[in-house]
Phi, psi and omega in degrees: 000126183279178180295324180295311177306317182290324182289317179300325176292330172291339179273069188268134178089280194249133174242146179271098183260336178197135181216137175246135177242127177249127181242142175225157180208163165301146181294152182274170194299337183263003182269151175268345173276159169286325188221156172241139181231135181237140175249124178235118185250121171266125180240137181283133173264343182240010181097350184205106177303325176313333183260029180053024179251071180218172175230159179248142172237145187238134179226125173194158177266322177195136176209119192254149164222146180269356174194172183289330180298326180291326172293318176301329182296324174305312187287330175290331178294313179300311180302314183300311185299315185289318172302319178299306177305318178299313179293330177290323176290323180293326183287333179286000000 
């Protein structure tokens, strides 16, 4: 049995197939809007995000960051949320 099959067996009952994260922030000084919104969706390509087999789609009209570190923080939050779900599912 390979690693993917072992991980799949751990996820009994509930699978995470898709999850959308919506972040908002105050608009930058050049924007005409009050807020900026970015929507990042993790979609499973093999039927279970918990096996790290997913891709991300990004939807926004405008999202400003002062540096790359701020943008990376969004993805770190997504990774942490997926790990939290997976740990909860494995405990049950």
